[in-house]
N, C-alpha and C positions, 0 to 999 in steps of 0.2 A: 533758467530755472525751469522752463517747460519741458526742456530736452531731458533733464534730470527725472522729471515725472514720469515722462514715458518710457525712459530704461527701467524707473523703479516698479512701474506697473507691469512691465514685461518680465522682470525678475520675479515679481510676484505672482504672475499668472503660471511661468515656468515652475516655480517653485511649488505650487497648490496642485499641478498636474502631476508632477512627481510625487509629492506626498499622496495624493489619491490613488495613483498606481500602486505604489507600494503599499497601502492601506489594503487595497482590494486583492493585491496578490498574498495577502495573509489569510484570506478566507477561502481561496482557491485550493481545493484538495492536492496534494501532491502524489503524483503517481510514480513512486520510485520504481526504476527497474528492478525485478526481483531476480537476486541471483539464483541459479540454479542450485537446489538442496542437493546434497550428496548424504545418503543414508550409508552409515559405516557399519550397522550391526544387523544388517540382512542375511539371514543363513540360508534361506531356502529360494528368496527371490532373487531376480539379478540385480546388481550393484549399480545398474543404470537406470532403474526403477523411478519413475517419476512421482511426484507429490500426489499429483492427480490419480495417477494409477493406484497407488498405496493407498488412498482414500476409498477408492472403490473396492479395492482387495477388502479393505477392513468392514466395509459395509457389508458385502458378501458373506463374510465370517459371521458377524453379529446376526444377519438373517438366517443363516443356515443352523447357527447353533441355537436359535431363538432366546439369546441372552442380551441383556442392555449392561455394556461395559461401562465403568466409570474410571478406567484407567486412561491416561494422557493419548496413547494413540487413537483410542476407539472415540473419546470426546473430541479429538481433532477431527475426526473423520464424520462425526455427526454436526459439527458446527457449519460446515459448509455444503 
């Protein structure tokens, strides 16, 4: 009977540890590998322009023109 209690206690501890690890992993932010965005409608800029480069360019256009843009590309550039 004592041997059964020891096995049961070990099983309970292992189960509790696994449950704790799984619960804690749910709260850790997952950093997924971002796949490189390919822009398809670039008329003047090179096709291999990165999203960060495009955001910088869009900010420069906004500052140069002195406008605040509500369109999607400008809003994305303003967010980050």
